[in-house]
C-alpha positions as CSV (number, residue, x, y, z in Angstrom):
1,M,-15.2,-25.1,19.2
2,K,-15.1,-21.8,19.7
3,K,-17.3,-18.8,19.5
4,A,-16.9,-15.3,18.9
5,S,-19.6,-12.3,18.1
6,L,-19.5,-9.0,16.0
7,I,-22.2,-6.4,16.5
8,L,-22.7,-3.8,13.7
9,D,-24.9,-0.6,13.6
10,K,-25.6,1.3,10.4
11,D,-25.3,4.3,12.5
12,Y,-22.3,3.9,14.2
13,Q,-19.6,4.4,11.8
14,I,-15.8,4.9,11.6
15,S,-15.3,7.4,8.7
16,R,-16.2,7.3,4.9
17,I,-13.4,5.0,3.3
18,D,-10.8,7.2,0.8
19,P,-10.3,4.5,-1.8
20,R,-6.8,5.5,-1.8
21,I,-6.1,3.5,1.0
22,Y,-6.1,0.4,-1.8
23,G,-3.2,2.5,-3.2
24,S,0.5,0.5,-4.3
25,F,3.3,1.4,-5.3
26,I,5.8,0.9,-8.5
27,E,9.4,1.4,-7.6
28,H,12.7,1.4,-10.1
29,L,14.0,-1.6,-8.2
30,G,14.8,-5.2,-9.7
31,R,12.0,-6.3,-11.9
32,A,9.0,-4.0,-11.0
33,V,9.3,-1.6,-14.3
34,Y,11.5,-3.5,-16.6
35,G,10.6,-7.5,-16.8
36,G,7.4,-6.2,-14.6
37,I,5.0,-4.1,-16.3
38,Y,6.9,-3.2,-19.2
39,E,8.6,-5.8,-21.8
40,P,9.2,-4.7,-25.2
41,G,9.3,-8.1,-27.4
42,H,7.3,-10.3,-24.9
43,P,4.0,-11.6,-26.9
44,L,1.5,-10.2,-24.7
45,A,3.3,-6.3,-25.1
46,D,1.3,-3.5,-26.1
47,E,2.1,-1.1,-28.6
48,N,3.9,0.5,-25.9
49,G,5.6,-2.3,-24.4
50,F,3.5,-2.7,-21.4
51,R,2.5,-6.4,-20.9
52,K,-1.0,-6.8,-20.9
53,D,-1.5,-9.5,-18.5
54,V,0.2,-7.5,-16.3
55,M,-2.2,-4.8,-16.9
56,E,-5.1,-7.1,-16.6
57,A,-4.1,-8.3,-13.2
58,V,-3.2,-5.2,-12.1
59,R,-7.1,-3.9,-12.7
60,K,-8.5,-6.3,-11.5
61,L,-7.0,-5.2,-8.0
62,G,-8.5,-1.7,-8.4
63,V,-5.3,0.0,-7.2
64,P,-7.1,4.2,-7.5
65,I,-3.0,5.5,-7.0
66,V,0.5,3.9,-7.4
67,R,3.2,5.6,-5.8
68,Y,6.4,6.3,-7.7
69,P,9.4,6.5,-8.6
70,G,10.3,5.0,-5.1
71,G,11.1,4.5,-2.4
72,N,15.1,4.8,-1.5
73,F,15.5,5.2,-5.3
74,V,14.0,8.4,-5.3
75,S,16.7,10.2,-3.3
76,G,19.4,10.0,-5.6
77,F,17.0,10.7,-8.7
78,N,17.2,13.2,-11.2
79,W,13.6,13.7,-12.4
80,E,14.9,15.8,-15.9
81,D,16.8,12.1,-16.6
82,S,13.2,10.3,-16.9
83,V,11.7,12.9,-19.7
84,G,12.5,13.9,-23.3
85,P,13.7,11.5,-26.1
86,V,14.6,7.9,-24.7
87,S,17.9,7.5,-26.7
88,Q,18.8,10.9,-24.9
89,R,17.9,9.7,-21.9
90,P,21.6,8.9,-19.4
91,K,22.0,5.3,-17.8
92,R,22.9,6.2,-14.0
93,L,24.3,4.3,-11.3
94,D,21.7,3.7,-8.7
95,L,23.1,3.8,-5.4
96,A,20.2,3.1,-3.4
97,W,19.9,-1.0,-5.0
98,F,23.7,-1.1,-6.6
99,T,21.7,-1.3,-10.3
100,T,22.3,0.6,-12.9
101,E,18.7,2.6,-14.5
102,T,18.3,3.1,-18.0
103,N,15.9,5.4,-17.9
104,E,14.0,3.8,-20.7
105,V,10.7,4.1,-18.6
106,G,10.3,7.9,-17.3
107,L,7.8,9.8,-16.3
108,H,5.8,10.6,-19.2
109,E,5.6,6.3,-20.2
110,F,4.6,5.7,-16.2
111,A,1.7,8.6,-17.0
112,Q,0.6,6.2,-19.9
113,W,0.6,3.5,-18.1
114,A,-1.2,4.7,-15.1
115,R,-4.2,5.8,-16.9
116,K,-4.6,2.4,-18.8
117,A,-4.3,0.9,-15.7
118,D,-7.0,3.4,-14.2
119,S,-4.9,4.9,-11.8
120,D,-3.5,8.2,-10.6
121,I,0.4,8.7,-10.0
122,M,1.8,9.8,-6.6
123,Y,4.9,11.2,-7.3
124,A,8.0,11.1,-4.7
125,I,10.7,14.0,-5.0
126,N,14.3,13.9,-4.4
127,L,14.8,15.7,-1.2
128,G,17.8,13.7,-0.3
129,T,20.5,15.0,-2.9
130,R,18.3,17.8,-4.3
131,R,16.4,20.9,-3.3
132,P,13.2,22.5,-2.7
133,E,13.4,24.3,-6.0
134,N,13.9,20.9,-7.9
135,A,10.6,20.0,-6.4
136,R,8.9,23.0,-7.6
137,D,10.3,22.4,-11.3
138,I,8.7,19.3,-11.6
139,V,5.4,20.3,-10.2
140,E,5.6,23.1,-13.0
141,Y,6.5,20.4,-15.4
142,A,3.9,18.2,-14.3
143,N,0.7,20.3,-13.8
144,H,1.6,23.6,-15.4
145,P,-0.8,24.6,-18.5
146,G,1.8,26.2,-20.5
147,G,4.0,29.0,-21.2
148,S,6.7,28.5,-18.3
149,K,10.1,27.1,-19.1
150,Y,9.2,23.3,-17.5
151,S,5.4,23.2,-19.1
152,D,7.0,24.5,-22.1
153,M,9.0,21.8,-21.8
154,R,6.7,18.9,-21.0
155,I,4.4,20.0,-23.8
156,A,8.1,19.8,-26.2
157,N,8.4,16.2,-24.8
158,G,4.4,15.5,-26.4
159,A,2.4,15.9,-23.3
160,K,0.2,19.1,-24.7
161,D,-1.8,18.6,-21.5
162,P,-0.8,19.0,-17.6
163,L,-0.4,15.3,-16.1
164,G,-2.5,16.3,-13.3
165,I,-0.7,14.8,-10.4
166,K,-2.3,15.7,-7.3
167,L,-0.3,13.8,-4.3
168,W,3.5,14.1,-3.5
169,C,5.9,12.4,-1.5
170,L,7.9,15.1,0.1
171,G,11.2,12.7,0.2
172,N,11.1,9.1,0.9
173,E,12.3,8.0,5.1
174,M,14.7,10.6,5.1
175,D,15.6,9.3,9.0
176,G,17.4,5.8,7.1
177,P,21.2,6.2,7.5
178,W,21.1,3.9,4.3
179,Q,19.0,7.0,2.4
180,M,21.2,9.3,0.0
181,G,21.0,12.9,1.8
182,S,19.5,11.3,5.2
183,K,19.0,14.2,7.2
184,T,18.4,15.0,11.3
185,A,14.4,15.3,11.8
186,Y,14.8,19.7,12.0
187,E,16.5,19.7,9.0
188,Y,14.0,17.2,7.0
189,G,11.2,19.6,8.6
190,R,12.9,22.8,7.0
191,T,13.4,21.5,4.4
192,A,10.2,19.3,3.5
193,N,8.1,23.4,4.4
194,E,10.0,25.2,1.9
195,A,9.8,22.7,-0.5
196,A,6.0,22.1,0.2
197,K,5.5,25.9,0.2
198,I,6.5,26.7,-3.4
199,M,4.9,23.4,-4.7
200,K,2.0,24.8,-3.5
201,W,2.8,28.4,-4.6
202,V,3.0,26.8,-8.0
203,D,0.0,24.3,-8.1
204,P,-2.7,25.3,-4.4
205,S,-4.2,22.2,-5.4
206,I,-1.8,19.3,-4.7
207,E,-1.6,17.4,-1.6
208,L,2.0,16.7,0.4
209,V,2.6,13.7,2.1
210,A,5.7,14.7,4.4
211,C,8.1,11.9,5.6
212,G,7.3,9.9,9.3
213,S,10.1,7.9,10.6
214,S,11.2,4.9,8.7
215,G,9.6,2.6,11.1
216,S,8.3,2.0,14.7
217,G,11.1,0.6,15.8
218,M,13.9,3.2,14.5
219,P,15.6,5.4,17.6
220,T,14.5,8.5,15.6
221,F,10.6,7.4,15.9
222,G,8.2,9.6,17.9
223,D,10.6,12.5,18.1
224,W,11.6,12.7,14.7
225,E,8.0,13.0,14.0
226,L,7.1,15.6,17.0
227,T,10.3,17.6,15.5
228,M,9.2,17.5,12.0
229,L,5.6,18.6,12.2
230,N,7.1,21.4,14.2
231,E,8.6,22.7,11.0
232,C,6.1,22.5,8.4
233,Y,2.3,21.2,9.9
234,D,0.9,24.6,8.0
235,N,2.1,23.1,4.8
236,I,1.9,19.7,4.6
237,D,-0.9,17.1,4.4
238,Y,-0.4,13.4,5.0
239,V,2.4,11.8,7.5
240,S,3.8,8.9,6.2
241,L,4.2,5.6,8.0
242,H,6.3,2.3,6.8
243,R,5.6,-1.1,8.2
244,Y,7.0,-4.6,6.9
245,Y,6.7,-7.9,8.9
246,G,8.4,-11.5,8.6
247,N,8.2,-14.5,10.0
248,P,11.9,-15.6,9.8
249,T,11.6,-17.9,13.2
250,K,8.1,-19.5,11.8
251,D,6.1,-18.8,14.7
252,T,2.6,-18.1,13.0
253,A,1.0,-17.6,15.8
254,S,3.2,-14.3,16.7
255,F,3.2,-13.6,12.9
256,L,-0.4,-13.1,12.2
257,A,-0.7,-11.0,15.7
258,S,1.3,-8.6,14.4
259,T,-1.5,-6.2,13.2
260,M,-1.1,-5.1,17.1
261,D,2.1,-3.7,16.7
262,M,0.2,-1.8,13.4
263,D,-2.5,-0.6,15.5
264,D,-0.2,0.7,18.1
265,F,2.4,2.2,15.6
266,I,-0.9,4.1,13.8
267,R,-2.5,5.4,17.0
268,T,1.0,6.7,18.3
269,V,1.6,8.8,15.0
270,V,-2.0,10.2,15.0
271,S,-1.2,11.3,19.2
272,I,1.8,12.7,17.9
273,C,0.0,14.4,14.8
274,D,-2.6,15.5,17.4
275,A,0.0,17.2,19.7
276,V,1.4,19.3,17.4
277,K,-2.2,20.5,16.1
278,G,-3.0,21.5,19.7
279,K,0.6,23.0,20.3
280,K,-0.2,25.1,17.4
281,H,-4.0,25.9,18.2
282,S,-4.5,25.3,14.9
283,K,-7.7,23.9,13.5
284,K,-6.0,21.5,10.7
285,Q,-5.5,18.2,10.9
286,I,-3.5,16.2,9.4
287,H,-3.7,12.2,8.2
288,L,-1.8,9.6,7.6
289,S,-0.6,8.0,4.7
290,F,0.8,4.4,5.3
291,D,2.7,4.1,1.8
292,E,5.0,1.1,2.3
293,W,2.9,-1.9,4.0
294,N,3.6,-5.5,3.3
295,V,5.3,-9.1,4.2
296,W,8.9,-8.9,3.4
297,Y,11.7,-11.0,4.4
298,H,11.8,-14.4,2.4
299,S,14.2,-12.8,-0.1
300,N,16.6,-11.1,2.2
301,E,19.7,-14.0,2.0
302,Q,18.7,-14.5,-2.2
303,D,19.3,-10.1,-2.7
304,K,23.0,-10.5,-0.8
305,E,24.1,-12.9,-3.1
306,I,22.5,-11.3,-6.0
307,T,23.8,-7.5,-5.5
308,Q,27.1,-9.1,-4.7
309,R,27.3,-11.1,-8.0
310,E,25.8,-8.5,-10.5
311,K,26.6,-5.8,-9.1
312,W,25.8,-2.6,-11.6
313,G,22.8,-4.6,-13.6
314,R,20.0,-3.8,-14.8
315,A,17.0,-5.2,-13.8
316,L,18.4,-7.6,-11.0
317,P,15.6,-10.1,-9.7
318,L,15.8,-8.2,-6.1
319,L,13.0,-8.1,-3.0
320,E,11.3,-11.4,-5.3
321,D,9.4,-12.6,-2.3
322,I,7.5,-15.7,-2.7
323,Y,4.3,-15.1,-0.7
324,N,2.6,-18.7,1.1
325,F,-0.4,-19.3,3.1
326,E,0.1,-17.8,6.0
327,D,1.4,-14.2,4.5
328,A,-2.1,-13.8,3.1
329,L,-4.0,-14.2,6.0
330,L,-1.5,-11.6,7.2
331,V,-2.0,-9.6,4.3
332,G,-5.5,-9.8,5.2
333,S,-5.6,-8.6,8.4
334,M,-3.4,-5.7,7.6
335,L,-6.0,-4.4,5.5
336,I,-8.3,-4.7,8.5
337,T,-6.3,-2.9,10.6
338,L,-6.4,-0.1,7.8
339,L,-9.9,0.1,7.4
340,R,-10.4,0.2,11.1
341,N,-8.1,3.3,11.1
342,S,-10.0,5.0,8.2
343,D,-10.7,7.9,9.9
344,R,-7.2,9.0,9.5
345,V,-5.6,6.7,7.4
346,K,-7.1,8.3,3.9
347,V,-4.0,7.0,2.4
348,A,-1.9,3.4,1.5
349,C,0.3,1.7,-0.8
350,L,0.7,-2.1,-1.1
351,A,4.7,-2.0,-1.5
352,Q,5.0,-3.4,-3.9
353,L,3.2,-4.2,-6.9
354,V,4.6,-6.3,-9.2
355,N,7.7,-8.9,-8.8
356,V,9.1,-6.9,-6.1
357,I,7.7,-7.9,-2.8
358,A,4.3,-8.1,-5.0
359,P,0.9,-9.6,-5.5
360,I,1.8,-9.9,-9.1
361,M,4.7,-12.0,-10.2
362,T,6.0,-12.5,-13.8
363,R,9.0,-14.4,-15.6
364,N,10.7,-12.8,-18.5
365,G,9.0,-13.7,-21.9
366,G,6.7,-16.2,-19.9
367,G,3.3,-16.0,-17.6
368,C,1.9,-14.0,-15.3
369,W,0.4,-15.2,-11.8
370,A,-1.3,-13.8,-8.7
371,Q,0.6,-14.6,-5.4
372,T,-1.3,-15.7,-2.4
373,I,-1.7,-11.9,-0.8
374,Y,-3.0,-10.7,-4.4
375,Y,-6.5,-12.2,-3.0
376,P,-7.4,-10.2,0.3
377,F,-6.4,-7.5,-1.4
378,M,-8.2,-7.8,-4.4
379,H,-11.0,-8.5,-2.0
380,A,-10.7,-5.5,0.5
381,S,-10.3,-3.4,-2.7
382,R,-13.6,-4.5,-4.5
383,Y,-16.1,-5.0,-1.5
384,G,-14.0,-2.6,1.2
385,R,-15.4,0.9,-0.2
386,G,-18.3,3.2,1.3
387,T,-18.2,3.6,4.9
388,A,-16.6,2.0,7.6
389,L,-18.4,0.6,10.4
390,L,-17.9,0.4,13.9
391,S,-17.2,-3.1,14.6
392,I,-17.8,-4.5,18.0
393,V,-15.9,-7.9,18.5
394,D,-16.2,-10.4,21.6
395,S,-13.6,-13.1,20.6
396,P,-11.4,-15.8,22.6
397,K,-7.9,-14.5,23.0
398,Y,-4.6,-16.4,22.9
399,D,-1.1,-15.5,23.9
400,C,1.9,-16.3,22.4
401,A,5.8,-15.3,22.2
402,E,5.5,-11.8,20.9
403,Y,2.1,-10.6,22.1
404,Q,-0.5,-11.3,24.7
405,D,-4.3,-11.4,24.4
406,V,-4.4,-11.5,20.5
407,P,-8.3,-11.7,19.4
408,I,-8.8,-14.9,17.6
409,I,-10.9,-13.0,15.2
410,D,-9.9,-10.4,13.3
411,A,-12.8,-8.2,11.6
412,A,-14.1,-5.1,10.1
413,A,-17.2,-4.1,8.1
414,T,-18.2,-1.8,5.4
415,R,-21.4,-0.5,4.1
416,S,-21.3,0.4,0.3
417,D,-23.6,3.3,-0.8
418,Q,-26.3,0.8,-2.2
419,G,-26.5,-0.6,1.4
420,E,-24.7,-3.8,1.1
421,V,-22.8,-4.8,4.1
422,T,-19.4,-6.5,3.4
423,V,-17.5,-8.3,6.9
424,F,-13.9,-9.3,6.3
425,C,-12.7,-11.4,8.9
426,V,-9.6,-13.8,9.8
427,N,-9.6,-16.5,11.9
428,R,-6.0,-16.8,13.8
429,D,-6.8,-19.9,15.5
430,M,-4.5,-22.8,14.0
431,N,-6.7,-25.4,14.6
432,E,-10.4,-24.6,15.9
433,E,-13.1,-23.1,13.7
434,C,-15.0,-20.3,15.2
435,I,-18.6,-19.5,15.0
436,L,-19.3,-15.9,14.6
437,D,-22.7,-14.7,15.7
438,L,-23.4,-11.5,14.0
439,D,-25.6,-9.0,15.0
440,L,-27.0,-6.9,11.6
441,R,-30.6,-6.0,13.0
442,S,-30.3,-2.5,12.6
443,F,-29.9,-2.8,8.9
444,G,-33.5,-4.3,8.2
445,D,-34.3,-7.3,6.3
446,L,-30.4,-8.4,4.8
447,K,-29.6,-12.0,3.3
448,M,-26.2,-13.5,2.5
449,T,-25.0,-13.1,-0.8
450,E,-21.9,-14.6,-0.9
451,H,-19.3,-15.9,1.7
452,I,-15.4,-16.4,0.4
453,I,-13.3,-18.5,2.2
454,M,-9.3,-18.6,1.5
455,H,-7.6,-21.4,3.3
456,H,-5.2,-24.0,3.0
457,D,-4.2,-26.9,5.0
458,D,-0.2,-25.8,4.7
459,V,0.6,-22.4,5.7
460,R,3.6,-22.6,3.8
461,A,1.8,-23.1,0.6
462,V,2.4,-21.2,-2.2
463,N,1.2,-20.0,-5.8
464,T,3.4,-20.9,-9.0
465,E,3.6,-20.1,-12.5
466,E,3.3,-24.1,-12.6
467,N,0.6,-23.9,-10.2
468,P,-0.9,-20.6,-9.9
469,E,-4.3,-21.9,-8.5
470,N,-2.4,-24.1,-5.5
471,V,-3.9,-21.0,-2.8
472,V,-7.0,-19.7,-4.1
473,P,-10.5,-18.5,-2.4
474,T,-13.2,-20.4,-2.3
475,Q,-17.1,-20.3,-2.4
476,A,-18.5,-21.3,1.2
477,P,-22.5,-22.6,1.9
478,L,-24.3,-19.6,2.6
479,T,-25.8,-18.7,6.2
480,K,-29.6,-18.0,6.4
481,V,-29.8,-14.6,8.5
482,D,-32.9,-14.9,10.7
483,G,-34.3,-11.7,12.7
484,G,-30.7,-10.1,11.6
485,R,-28.9,-12.7,13.3
486,A,-26.5,-15.1,11.9
487,E,-24.0,-17.7,12.7
488,V,-21.1,-18.3,10.7
489,P,-18.6,-21.1,10.5
490,V,-15.0,-19.2,9.9
491,P,-12.5,-22.0,9.4
492,P,-9.4,-22.0,11.1
493,L,-6.7,-20.0,9.4
494,S,-8.9,-18.8,7.2
495,W,-9.2,-15.1,5.4
496,N,-13.4,-14.7,5.1
497,V,-15.7,-12.1,3.1
498,L,-18.9,-12.0,4.4
499,R,-20.9,-10.3,1.8
500,F,-24.7,-9.5,2.8
501,A,-27.9,-7.5,0.8
502,P,-31.1,-5.8,1.3
503,S,-33.5,-8.4,0.7
504,V,-35.6,-6.8,-1.5
């Protein structure tokens, strides 16, 4: 039996946790909108066509912000198409996903859905095929009280009060050759700076996310961030990061170690942001928005077949990854990584929310169920609030095909404003239980109140509509805390949530 230790101290803190790290993403892609959150005629649709079963599942996740309407989709999108009478909205060919967008659900409808979901909107503007002036116009439409062309247009379209969108993305993955209107780093930096400047002139209270490179594997990565930030540092607030992982070779050991790459990615972007800060002699610190992250690889071949067979269809079943148990373990570790870096990562979006590489799945006209990745996200969102604590972990390590010195125990901890301590832990060992020696002495007299475990003997096990509880969390026996110490057994290949509260 292996052993690891975790030392926590109430005074050793990383940062306050911005709740927006538990954000998600709805793109006009596949069945995320049509057949996902919106399905008029469904037995559980509300008066506006939104599925109430999906809404309930979203609320349980506690998602504070949702990125919308893209994604790749946004680089060919005209926001004006999505407002006004639905019957008069144009149908457009979406060149990002080779489907047809009907614009039945637009800005007003999504704002209505977000309110019902207890979420805010993170709105992405088109800086691919459009210009900064179009970005200025949508801010005026959404946020200006009235008495101007676009704010009066909003009022005429039924929204007297401003929509109050406070977080905006300046385009999406603009270094990607797959992106409509892709740009060089200098071209994008100049465009983003001018858009940011006039958007904030319309509404100085908004925050803006500039596009980082599309991924750490891009040839542009690093130089893109450096060049782009040199042009727009003073007018933006966050730099975006996007990262997906997959396991097509079925190498579980390497797959579960992928967050070592995620940690490196974050640290590299932070260092570039701070280098530009130093170069500019600036007192302003740029934070990170990890606004696309997840596992994505299961549906790749299926998507090729669908787009070849049904090109220009509406709401095609694209990117419908069916997640297994090991995917849930990696998602848990990705959440741990975000918490470890919460001093700089202030916004993050699990991509996406419903049907499209998503924790929630639906069948058109049928049921709604939670995929395996739903549960670690729900636990982190529910219990990972307050302050992130510096976790000193001493763990056995292993080597694999892709990484060396991988800690078997991956862990992060938080302390709520009520004094509750939560430890999130993944045991990456495929065969052995690990005893986790917890040192909690600085918190006074604590007792364990809950030990949630997610484990399955088959790493490929999935949840389906017919068997939605095949892979679900269970309750483990509580471990006694003695003198501020506890030895907690952590099963092999498991996601664990250890919760502690003051004894009195």
